[in-house]
C-alpha positions in Angstrom: 106.9 -70.4 26.0 107.5 -66.8 25.2 105.6 -64.5 27.5 103.3 -64.0 30.5 101.1 -61.1 31.5 100.0 -60.4 35.1 97.4 -57.6 35.2 95.8 -55.9 38.2 92.2 -55.1 37.5 90.3 -52.3 39.3 93.4 -50.5 40.4 93.9 -47.2 38.6 97.5 -46.5 39.4 99.7 -43.8 38.1 103.5 -44.1 38.0 104.8 -44.4 41.6 101.4 -45.1 43.1 103.0 -47.7 45.4 101.1 -50.8 44.2 102.7 -53.3 41.9 103.1 -57.0 40.9 106.7 -58.2 41.0 108.6 -61.4 40.7 110.7 -62.5 43.6 113.3 -64.3 41.4 116.4 -62.2 41.6 118.0 -63.6 38.5 115.7 -64.3 35.5 116.6 -66.8 32.8 118.9 -65.6 30.1 116.9 -63.6 27.5 113.9 -63.0 29.8 112.9 -59.6 31.1 110.2 -58.4 33.5 108.8 -54.9 33.5 105.9 -53.3 35.4 103.8 -50.6 33.8 102.2 -48.4 36.4 99.8 -46.8 33.9 98.2 -50.1 32.9 99.0 -51.9 36.2 100.6 -54.7 34.2 103.6 -56.8 34.8 105.0 -58.2 31.5 107.5 -61.1 31.6 108.9 -61.6 28.1 111.4 -63.8 26.5 111.9 -67.5 25.5 112.2 -69.9 28.5 111.1 -73.4 29.3 107.7 -74.1 30.7 109.2 -75.1 34.0 111.1 -71.8 34.2 107.8 -69.9 33.5 106.1 -71.9 36.1 108.8 -70.9 38.6 108.5 -67.3 37.6 104.7 -67.3 37.9 104.9 -69.0 41.2 107.2 -66.2 42.4 104.7 -63.4 41.6 104.0 -61.1 44.6 101.8 -58.2 45.2 103.4 -55.3 47.0 102.0 -52.0 48.3 104.3 -49.3 49.5 101.4 -46.9 50.3 101.3 -45.9 53.9 97.5 -46.1 54.1 96.1 -48.2 51.1 92.5 -48.0 50.2 90.3 -50.8 51.7 88.7 -53.4 49.4 90.0 -56.1 47.1 92.5 -56.3 44.2 92.0 -58.8 41.4 95.1 -60.0 39.5 94.5 -61.6 36.1 97.3 -63.8 34.7 97.7 -64.9 31.0 100.5 -66.7 29.2 101.4 -67.0 25.6 103.6 -69.4 23.6 104.1 -66.8 20.8 101.2 -68.0 18.8 98.4 -68.3 21.2 97.3 -66.7 24.4 95.4 -68.5 27.2 91.7 -68.1 26.6 90.7 -68.1 30.3 93.0 -66.1 32.5 94.0 -67.2 36.0 92.6 -65.0 38.7 93.9 -64.1 42.1 91.8 -62.0 44.5 93.7 -60.0 47.1 91.8 -58.8 50.2 93.3 -55.7 51.7 93.4 -55.9 55.5 94.0 -52.5 57.1 96.0 -52.0 60.4 95.1 -49.4 62.9 98.5 -48.0 63.6 98.0 -44.3 63.7 96.5 -42.3 66.6 93.6 -39.9 65.9 94.5 -36.2 66.0 91.9 -33.8 67.5 92.1 -30.1 67.1 89.3 -28.3 69.0 90.1 -25.0 67.3 91.7 -26.1 64.1 95.2 -25.7 65.5 97.2 -28.5 67.1 97.3 -28.4 71.0 95.3 -25.1 71.0 92.5 -24.7 73.5 89.0 -23.6 72.6 87.4 -20.8 74.6 83.7 -19.9 74.9 81.3 -18.2 77.3 78.3 -19.6 79.2 75.6 -17.0 80.0 73.5 -17.6 83.0 69.8 -17.9 82.2 70.5 -17.5 78.5 67.1 -17.0 76.9 68.4 -18.7 73.7 68.4 -22.1 75.2 71.1 -22.2 77.9 73.5 -24.8 76.5 76.5 -23.5 74.8 78.7 -25.2 72.2 82.2 -25.9 73.6 83.9 -26.8 70.4 84.5 -24.8 67.2 81.5 -25.7 65.2 83.3 -25.0 61.9 86.9 -25.3 62.9 87.2 -28.5 64.9 89.0 -31.2 63.0 89.6 -34.9 63.7 92.1 -36.7 61.5 93.4 -40.2 61.4 96.3 -41.5 59.4 94.4 -44.8 59.1 91.8 -45.1 56.3 88.5 -46.6 56.9 86.0 -46.9 59.8 87.2 -47.7 63.3 85.5 -47.9 66.6 86.1 -44.6 68.3 85.6 -44.0 72.0 85.2 -40.4 73.1 85.4 -39.1 76.7 84.5 -35.5 77.6 85.0 -34.5 81.2 84.4 -31.3 83.3 87.6 -31.4 85.3 86.1 -29.3 88.2 82.4 -28.9 88.4 81.6 -26.8 91.6 77.8 -26.9 90.8 77.9 -30.7 90.6 75.0 -32.5 88.9 73.6 -29.1 87.7 76.4 -29.0 85.2 75.6 -31.0 82.1 77.5 -32.2 79.0 75.6 -33.4 75.9 76.2 -34.4 72.3 73.9 -33.9 69.3 73.9 -35.3 65.8 71.7 -38.2 66.9 74.6 -39.8 68.7 73.8 -42.2 71.5 75.7 -41.2 74.6 75.8 -41.6 78.4 76.4 -38.8 80.9 77.4 -39.5 84.5 76.4 -36.4 86.6 78.2 -37.7 89.6 81.5 -37.5 87.7 80.5 -35.0 85.1 81.7 -37.4 82.3 80.2 -37.7 78.9 81.0 -40.9 76.9 80.0 -42.1 73.5 81.3 -44.5 70.9 80.8 -44.8 67.1 82.2 -47.1 64.4 82.7 -44.5 61.7 85.3 -42.7 59.7 87.1 -39.8 61.3 85.3 -37.2 59.2 82.0 -38.4 60.5 83.0 -38.4 64.1 84.5 -34.9 63.5 80.9 -33.6 62.7 79.6 -35.3 65.9 82.3 -33.7 68.1 81.3 -30.3 66.8 77.9 -30.7 68.5 79.1 -31.2 72.1 77.5 -28.7 74.5 77.7 -27.5 78.1 74.8 -26.4 80.3 74.4 -25.2 83.9 71.0 -25.2 85.6 72.1 -23.7 88.8 70.2 -20.5 89.8 73.5 -18.8 90.5 76.4 -20.8 88.9 79.8 -20.7 90.6 81.7 -17.9 88.8 84.9 -19.9 88.3 85.9 -20.9 84.7 85.3 -24.5 83.7 87.9 -26.7 82.0 86.5 -29.5 79.9 88.8 -32.2 78.5 88.4 -34.1 75.3 89.9 -37.5 74.6 89.5 -39.7 71.5 90.7 -43.3 71.3 90.4 -45.8 68.4 92.3 -48.8 69.8 94.2 -50.0 72.8 97.2 -47.9 72.1 95.9 -45.3 69.6 94.9 -42.3 71.6 94.6 -38.6 70.8 96.4 -36.0 72.8 94.0 -34.6 75.4 92.7 -31.1 74.4 90.7 -28.6 76.4 87.8 -26.3 76.1 87.8 -23.3 78.6 84.3 -22.0 79.6 84.0 -18.5 81.2 80.9 -17.8 83.2 78.8 -14.7 82.4 76.0 -13.5 84.7 72.8 -11.5 84.3 71.1 -9.4 87.1 68.0 -11.5 87.9 65.1 -9.5 89.4 64.4 -9.9 93.1 61.7 -12.4 94.1 58.8 -11.2 96.2 56.6 -13.7 97.9 53.4 -12.3 99.3 49.7 -13.2 99.5 47.9 -11.7 102.4 44.2 -11.2 103.3 43.5 -9.2 106.5 40.3 -7.8 108.1 40.1 -4.1 108.8 37.4 -3.0 111.3 36.2 0.5 111.5 38.3 2.5 113.9 41.2 0.0 113.9 43.9 2.6 113.1 47.1 1.4 111.3 47.4 -2.4 110.9 50.3 -4.4 109.5 49.2 -6.1 106.3 52.4 -7.9 105.0 53.7 -9.9 107.9 54.1 -13.1 105.8 56.1 -11.3 103.1 59.4 -12.6 101.9 61.9 -11.1 99.4 65.1 -12.6 98.0 67.6 -11.8 95.3 70.0 -14.4 93.9 72.4 -11.7 92.6 72.5 -9.0 95.2 72.6 -8.4 98.9 70.9 -5.0 98.7 67.8 -3.5 97.2 67.3 0.1 96.0 63.5 0.6 95.8 60.1 -0.8 96.7 56.6 0.5 95.8 53.3 -0.4 97.4 50.0 0.9 96.0 46.3 0.7 96.9 45.0 -0.5 93.5 41.3 -0.8 94.5 40.1 1.8 96.9 36.6 3.2 97.7 37.8 6.1 99.8 41.2 6.8 98.4 41.5 10.3 99.9 41.0 8.8 103.4 43.2 5.7 102.9 46.9 5.6 103.7 49.9 3.3 103.5 52.9 3.8 105.7 56.1 2.1 106.8 58.6 2.5 109.7 62.0 3.1 108.2 63.8 4.0 111.4 67.4 2.8 111.6 67.7 2.2 107.8 68.8 4.2 104.8 65.4 3.9 103.3 63.5 7.1 102.4 59.7 7.2 101.9 56.9 9.3 100.4 53.2 8.8 100.0 51.1 10.1 97.1 47.5 10.6 98.3 46.2 11.0 94.7 47.5 7.6 93.5 47.5 5.7 96.9 51.2 4.9 96.4 53.9 4.5 99.0 57.4 4.9 97.5 60.4 3.5 99.4 63.9 4.2 98.1 67.5 4.1 99.0 70.1 1.3 98.9 69.7 -0.9 101.9 70.3 -4.6 102.8 67.6 -7.0 101.7 66.9 -8.0 105.3 66.1 -4.4 106.2 63.8 -3.9 103.2 62.1 -7.1 104.2 61.5 -5.9 107.8 60.2 -2.6 106.6 57.8 -4.2 104.1 56.6 -6.8 106.5 55.3 -4.2 108.9 53.9 -1.8 106.2 50.6 -0.5 107.5 47.2 0.3 106.1 44.9 2.9 107.8 41.5 4.4 107.0 41.4 7.9 108.4 37.7 8.2 108.5 37.1 6.0 111.5 33.4 6.8 111.8 32.2 6.1 108.3 34.7 4.3 106.0 
């Protein structure tokens, strides 16, 4: 018996790729050599030896991989022997199934840099939709030294949410998730490759439906785990709060009867005015918009004890009140705004 060939099919190695077939026999028979060709993925054992010696050498064949993270899948090893004149017609086949071990933690970078926080701004009453992305939509990276798909568990938490259940975390990309508003915790899981989960993490958003959100910055933590002991370092997104000056809210619907000769009567006693952003107002305007006797009709207000100034335009039927003053004082003045028809005999 003169030679034997062991060939790995479907493995396109280059020299030093880390995969090889070897014999575990330390000392080969005299005149026999063994050499592995990384380009052809072939172990050639050559030299004259007895059948039993070749059987021993073939039984000692081993597959080794020095690659830190080999590709998943199978390897097929084909074995042929020759006696110098003939080669076995049907090769022997060995199928090796590659089992991967989850031995590397995932590494999450919210801003593309290790351990760097991501910063963004939430704008109150944002007309573009409210919710703001809290990761770098193009720069977030998730890497994992382990190849293949693993079951990843993701936890995103608002560490201090002064507006409680009105603060909301969500994830897009069609990802199923659960959000606990009592704890402000978003959780989701996916059995995917790290690159796929990376795209999903880029869609995490923060929203706040409070009329006037608490102005303090929010800190949101991100944590990714793909096994009992394989956890990412916790990273953080910092959300600053930005506010817009909402208009004051006036609540008034009043219908009153005015009898000839009544003199001035209060017409707004059910009025209410509020402002979520301010404690003062600077102006109020009241106008008679439908008047039969405009020249004889008047609006007036008692501004005594306030900083509010007033003027009435007879031509337009407009009472103008101005000057910075507490909302409560403006409310009192407007509630007791009066209407009067000066022609008490023939209005």
